[in-house]
C-alpha positions in Angstrom: -2.0 39.2 -18.7 -0.3 39.7 -21.7 -0.1 37.5 -24.3 3.8 36.5 -24.6 6.4 33.4 -25.3 10.2 34.1 -24.5 11.3 30.9 -26.4 14.7 31.1 -25.3 14.5 32.0 -21.8 12.5 29.0 -21.5 15.0 26.6 -23.0 17.7 28.2 -21.3 16.0 26.9 -18.2 14.6 24.0 -18.3 17.7 23.1 -20.2 19.9 23.3 -17.1 17.9 21.9 -15.0 17.2 18.7 -16.8 20.6 18.1 -17.5 21.3 18.8 -13.7 19.0 15.8 -12.4 19.6 13.6 -15.9 21.7 10.2 -15.1 22.4 7.2 -17.1 21.4 5.1 -14.1 17.4 6.1 -15.1 15.0 3.6 -16.4 16.0 3.3 -20.8 13.4 4.8 -22.9 14.7 2.5 -25.8 13.4 -0.7 -25.1 15.6 -3.2 -27.1 19.1 -1.0 -26.7 21.0 -3.8 -26.1 19.7 -5.8 -28.6 20.4 -3.4 -31.3 23.6 -2.2 -29.7 25.9 -4.5 -31.4 28.9 -2.5 -31.8 30.6 0.9 -30.4 29.1 3.1 -33.5 26.0 1.4 -32.4 26.3 1.9 -29.1 27.0 5.5 -28.8 24.4 6.1 -31.3 21.3 4.2 -29.3 22.9 6.4 -25.9 22.3 9.9 -28.1 19.5 9.2 -28.4 18.4 8.0 -25.3 19.7 10.9 -23.8 17.9 12.9 -25.9 14.3 11.0 -24.9 15.0 11.1 -21.1 15.4 15.2 -21.4 11.9 15.5 -23.3 10.9 13.2 -20.6 7.3 15.4 -19.8 7.4 15.1 -15.5 11.0 16.6 -15.7 9.7 19.3 -17.4 6.8 20.5 -15.5 8.9 19.6 -12.6 11.3 22.3 -14.0 8.0 24.9 -14.8 6.0 24.7 -12.2 6.1 25.2 -8.6 4.3 26.3 -5.5 5.4 28.5 -3.0 2.7 28.8 -0.3 -0.3 30.7 -2.5 2.1 31.8 -5.0 2.1 29.7 -8.1 4.8 30.0 -10.5 4.8 28.9 -13.8 8.1 29.8 -16.1 9.3 32.7 -14.0 5.9 34.3 -13.4 4.2 34.6 -10.0 0.4 33.9 -9.6 -1.3 34.7 -6.5 -3.8 31.5 -6.1 -5.8 33.8 -3.1 -7.0 36.5 -5.9 -8.8 33.3 -7.4 -11.9 31.6 -6.8 -11.4 28.7 -8.5 -8.4 26.8 -10.4 -9.3 24.3 -13.4 -6.9 22.0 -15.3 -7.5 20.9 -18.8 -5.3 19.3 -21.6 -5.0 17.5 -24.5 -2.1 15.5 -26.7 0.8 13.0 -25.6 2.1 15.1 -22.9 -1.2 16.1 -20.7 -1.6 12.5 -19.1 2.0 12.8 -17.3 1.9 16.5 -16.7 -1.4 16.3 -15.2 -0.4 13.8 -12.6 2.3 16.4 -11.7 0.4 19.3 -11.7 -1.6 17.0 -9.1 0.8 16.1 -7.0 1.8 20.2 -7.1 -1.3 21.8 -6.5 -3.9 18.7 -4.5 -7.2 19.8 -3.9 -6.6 22.9 -4.8 -7.6 22.2 -8.3 -11.1 22.3 -8.4 -11.9 20.6 -11.5 -10.1 19.1 -14.3 -10.0 16.9 -17.7 -7.3 15.7 -19.8 -7.7 13.8 -23.1 -4.4 12.1 -24.3 -3.9 8.6 -26.4 -3.2 6.7 -23.4 -5.2 5.9 -20.4 -3.9 6.8 -16.6 -4.7 5.8 -13.1 -4.5 7.1 -9.7 -5.5 10.8 -10.6 -8.2 11.9 -8.3 -8.8 15.7 -9.2 -8.4 15.8 -12.7 -10.1 12.7 -14.8 -7.8 11.4 -17.9 -9.5 10.5 -21.2 -8.0 8.1 -23.7 -8.5 9.0 -27.2 -7.7 8.4 -31.0 -5.0 9.1 -32.5 -3.8 10.2 -35.8 -7.1 10.3 -37.0 -10.3 11.7 -34.7 -13.5 9.0 -33.4 -17.0 9.9 -31.9 -15.1 9.5 -28.9 -12.8 12.2 -29.3 -15.6 14.2 -29.8 -17.5 13.2 -26.5 -13.8 13.6 -24.9 -13.3 16.8 -26.3 -16.9 18.4 -25.4 -15.9 17.5 -21.8 -13.2 19.8 -21.6 -14.9 22.6 -23.1 -17.8 22.5 -20.3 -14.9 22.5 -17.7 -13.3 26.0 -19.5 -16.9 26.9 -19.8 -17.0 27.2 -15.7 -14.1 29.7 -15.3 -15.5 33.0 -14.3 -13.5 36.0 -14.3 -12.1 35.1 -11.0 -11.1 31.7 -11.8 -7.3 31.0 -13.2 -7.6 28.2 -15.9 -4.2 25.9 -16.5 -4.1 24.1 -20.1 -1.9 21.5 -21.1 -1.1 21.7 -24.7 1.3 19.9 -26.6 1.0 16.8 -30.4 -1.9 15.3 -30.8 -3.9 17.3 -29.6 -5.2 18.4 -32.7 -6.6 15.0 -33.9 -7.9 14.9 -30.3 -10.0 18.2 -30.2 -12.8 17.2 -32.4 -15.8 19.0 -32.2 -17.2 19.4 -35.5 -20.2 21.9 -36.5 -22.0 19.8 -39.4 -19.3 16.9 -40.3 -19.2 13.7 -39.2 -15.8 12.6 -37.1 -15.6 9.4 -39.7 -15.7 12.3 -42.8 -12.8 14.2 -40.5 -11.1 11.5 -40.8 -11.1 10.7 -44.2 -10.1 13.9 -45.3 -7.2 14.0 -43.4 -6.2 10.9 -44.4 -6.2 12.3 -48.0 -4.2 15.5 -46.8 -1.3 13.2 -45.2 -1.2 10.8 -48.3 -0.8 14.0 -50.7 2.1 14.7 -48.2 0.5 17.8 -46.5 2.9 19.9 -44.2 2.2 20.4 -40.6 1.2 23.6 -40.9 -1.4 23.6 -43.9 -3.0 20.2 -42.2 -3.8 22.4 -39.4 -4.5 25.1 -40.5 -7.5 23.3 -42.0 -8.2 21.8 -38.7 -8.4 24.7 -36.8 -11.7 25.6 -39.0 -13.0 22.0 -38.7 -13.4 22.4 -35.2 -14.9 24.2 -31.9 -12.4 23.6 -30.3 -9.3 24.3 -31.8 -8.3 27.3 -33.2 -8.5 29.6 -30.2 -12.3 28.0 -29.0 -10.6 26.8 -25.8 -9.3 30.4 -24.8 -12.9 31.3 -25.9 -14.7 29.0 -24.0 -13.1 29.8 -21.1 -13.3 33.7 -21.1 -12.9 35.8 -19.3 -11.1 33.7 -16.8 -7.3 34.1 -16.8 -5.8 31.6 -18.9 -2.0 29.6 -18.7 -1.2 27.4 -21.4 1.8 25.1 -20.7 2.6 24.4 -24.4 4.8 21.3 -25.4 6.2 21.8 -29.1 5.8 19.1 -32.1 6.4 21.6 -34.7 9.1 23.1 -36.7 9.9 26.4 -35.8 7.6 26.2 -32.7 4.6 28.4 -33.8 2.5 28.5 -31.4 -1.1 28.6 -33.5 -0.2 25.1 -35.2 0.8 23.1 -31.9 -2.2 21.0 -31.8 -4.1 23.4 -34.4 -3.4 26.4 -31.4 -6.5 26.3 -29.0 -5.6 29.3 -26.9 -3.8 31.4 -29.4 -5.6 34.2 -31.8 -5.8 32.6 -35.4 -4.9 34.2 -38.2 -5.9 32.1 -40.8 -9.4 32.2 -42.2 -11.9 30.1 -43.9 -10.8 31.4 -47.3 -7.0 29.8 -46.5 -9.0 26.8 -45.7 -11.0 27.0 -49.2 -7.6 27.1 -50.7 -5.9 24.4 -49.3 -8.9 22.3 -50.4 -8.2 23.3 -53.7 -4.1 22.5 -53.7 -5.0 18.9 -52.1 -8.0 18.0 -54.3 -10.3 17.8 -51.9 -13.2 17.9 -53.9 -11.7 14.3 -55.3 -13.5 12.6 -51.5 -16.7 14.4 -51.7 -15.9 16.1 -48.4 -18.2 20.0 -48.7 -15.7 23.0 -48.0 -19.4 24.4 -46.2 -18.5 22.3 -43.1 -15.3 24.6 -42.5 -16.1 27.5 -40.2 -14.6 30.5 -39.1 -12.2 30.6 -35.5 -12.5 33.3 -32.7 -11.5 36.7 -34.2 -12.3 39.1 -31.5 -8.6 40.0 -29.6 -10.1 40.9 -26.3 -11.0 36.9 -25.9 -6.9 36.5 -25.7 -6.3 39.2 -23.4 -6.2 37.7 -20.4 -4.4 34.7 -21.9 -0.5 34.0 -21.1 1.1 31.6 -23.6 4.3 29.4 -22.4 6.3 27.3 -24.6 7.8 25.0 -21.5 9.5 22.5 -24.0 11.4 22.4 -27.8 12.9 19.8 -29.9 16.2 22.1 -28.7 16.0 21.0 -25.1 16.2 17.3 -26.8 19.3 18.5 -29.1 21.4 20.0 -26.7 21.0 17.5 -24.6 21.9 14.6 -27.4 24.9 17.1 -27.9 26.1 17.2 -24.3 26.3 13.3 -24.3 27.8 12.7 -27.7 30.6 15.5 -26.2 30.7 12.8 -23.2 31.8 10.3 -25.7 34.1 11.7 -27.5 32.3 12.9 -30.5 32.4 16.3 -32.0 28.7 16.7 -32.3 26.9 19.7 -34.5 23.2 21.2 -34.3 22.4 21.3 -38.1 18.6 22.3 -38.0 15.7 22.7 -35.6 13.7 23.3 -38.0 13.7 20.1 -40.1 11.5 20.0 -42.8 10.7 18.1 -46.3 10.3 14.4 -48.3 11.8 12.1 -46.1 13.8 10.2 -48.3 15.1 13.0 -49.5 16.2 14.2 -46.4 17.7 11.2 -45.4 19.4 10.8 -48.9 21.0 14.6 -47.8 21.9 13.7 -44.6 23.8 11.1 -45.6 25.7 13.1 -48.0 26.4 15.9 -45.6 28.1 12.9 -43.0 30.1 12.1 -46.3 32.5 15.3 -46.0 32.0 15.2 -41.9 35.5 14.5 -40.6 35.8 11.3 -38.5 33.9 11.2 -34.8 31.4 13.2 -35.5 27.1 13.5 -34.9 25.4 16.0 -36.8 21.7 16.4 -35.4 18.1 17.2 -36.4 14.9 18.1 -35.4 11.9 18.8 -37.1 9.4 17.0 -38.9 9.5 15.4 -42.9 6.2 14.2 -44.7 5.6 11.7 -46.9 3.9 11.2 -49.9 1.8 7.8 -50.0 2.0 6.2 -53.2 2.4 3.0 -52.1 -0.3 0.3 -50.1 3.0 -0.2 -46.9 3.3 0.6 -43.8 5.5 2.6 -42.1 6.1 6.6 -40.8 8.4 9.4 -41.8 11.6 8.0 -39.5 11.9 5.1 -40.7 11.4 6.0 -43.8 13.8 9.2 -43.6 16.4 6.1 -41.9 15.4 4.4 -45.1 16.3 6.8 -47.7 19.7 7.5 -46.0 20.7 3.7 -46.2 21.9 3.4 -49.6 24.0 6.3 -49.7 25.8 5.7 -46.1 29.5 4.9 -46.1 30.6 1.6 -43.8 31.3 3.9 -40.9 28.2 5.9 -41.0 25.0 5.9 -39.2 21.5 7.7 -39.0 19.1 6.9 -36.7 15.6 9.0 -37.2 13.4 8.6 -33.9 9.6 9.3 -33.3 10.0 11.4 -30.1 6.5 10.4 -29.0 7.7 6.9 -29.8 5.3 5.7 -32.3 6.0 6.4 -35.7 3.0 5.3 -37.2 3.8 2.1 -36.3 4.9 -0.2 -33.1 8.3 1.2 -33.8 9.6 4.6 -33.0 12.1 4.1 -36.2 14.6 2.5 -37.6 18.9 2.1 -37.8 20.4 2.8 -40.9 24.2 1.5 -41.1 26.5 -1.1 -42.7 24.8 -4.0 -40.1 21.2 -3.0 -41.8 22.5 -3.2 -45.3 24.2 -6.6 -45.2 21.2 -7.8 -43.6 19.2 -7.0 -46.3 21.5 -8.4 -49.0 21.4 -11.3 -47.0 17.3 -11.2 -47.2 17.3 -10.1 -50.5 15.5 -6.9 -49.5 16.3 -4.1 -52.0 15.6 -0.9 -49.9 14.6 0.8 -53.1 11.7 -1.3 -53.7 10.4 -0.8 -49.6 10.8 3.1 -50.4 8.6 2.5 -53.7 5.6 1.0 -51.9 6.1 3.1 -48.5 7.0 0.0 -46.6 9.4 0.8 -44.5 8.3 -1.1 -41.1 8.2 -4.0 -42.6 11.8 -3.9 -43.8 13.2 -2.7 -40.4 10.8 -5.4 -39.0 11.6 -8.2 -41.3 15.6 -7.1 -40.6 15.0 -7.1 -36.9 16.5 -3.4 -37.0 13.4 -1.4 -35.5 13.6 0.9 -31.9 11.0 0.1 -29.8 10.3 2.5 -27.2 6.4 2.2 -26.9 4.8 5.6 -26.0 7.5 8.2 -24.3 4.8 10.3 -23.2 6.6 13.4 -24.8 6.6 14.8 -27.4 8.9 17.3 -29.9 8.2 15.4 -33.4 11.5 13.9 -34.4 14.8 13.5 -33.7 17.7 12.3 -36.2 21.8 11.7 -35.2 23.7 10.8 -38.1 27.1 9.9 -36.7 30.2 9.0 -38.7 32.3 6.7 -36.3 36.4 6.2 -36.9 39.0 7.0 -35.3 40.0 11.0 -35.5 42.4 12.4 -37.3 
């Protein structure tokens, strides 16, 4: 089986199926929806966000992608005759892996020989697949132990076996299997890169060369079995070599690329030795029987939000599916785009911004983006940036920026610039009770931004 990904076909199929079953009667993902929906404009903003979160729920995506007909297992339009395989193994990693594993167990039952998934949450009710709860965004000794378990299962597979691999956002931190350094040292390194504003692509080039589970190593462990990866994208551009640091993908980067990033981000300042870097598997034949299926991207969420905005009487535009940049600057840019938009317009964005951490505060890129937008917004303009996994490095998924938030900040003498200066967006939104609460959603397509211009259409 060849190495292949068909984004357009996957998005079209999954969106069509999901939108058919979505309902406003579904349990809301936004827990404090009613408390925040103080105006018709806010209600519309949150309803649109809710549609995006509902559309990317992992069980729905798996049910639309995987089915079993007798001995024929159908995955993303391809057929696998299970009578041709002696064993069927499941391994998974990331914030979608437990929910995906639950549905795969329902579909495959005792056809599963053995399995294990590593998520940021625990789970009950699984019988054929073991669920482990690791740490994120920084790795730990527990992650090393659980990653070893995933590799052990993959290595049990032989030439006549099928291995299903669930890959989703958060996997890079979870898939810790160092050659010579400690997980504590790696956590300190990643924290240093975060503070330096490193983009996800740079972060994961480094991570791939620090672990014997990332950068194609899971595919190498499973060789010569048939491997099918179900990939949930959380990175701008849907680069499958970057998603969870590409554990089933042939990595084209090298140790020298990672060394160059050490120089770029001044890693020598924290004393992390570049000799800890390792090379990723480079033999193409190891990946000859690997099929990587991209089954979820942010386009699915954006299209669902586009449809819901239209239903509410707005004119929606998907402006960017690969949004990047410094969060506060992106927030300001989006505000300016709203200024020139007509009333009853919704602008939609998906991607992953970055935050260069200069202050001691608490918050994530979504809260900082909204805070960066706040001062620029007119009275009929609203911005909400939301972490699709429900955790913007805090208990909030994001924060609402609009005239209500502005007025409450003025009443409490809170200056947004002060909180941007200290990178303390969480405290700002928490004090004003304007943070969006979802808890872990079990999904992850990185960040979703809704910019809404209310008012009457001319």
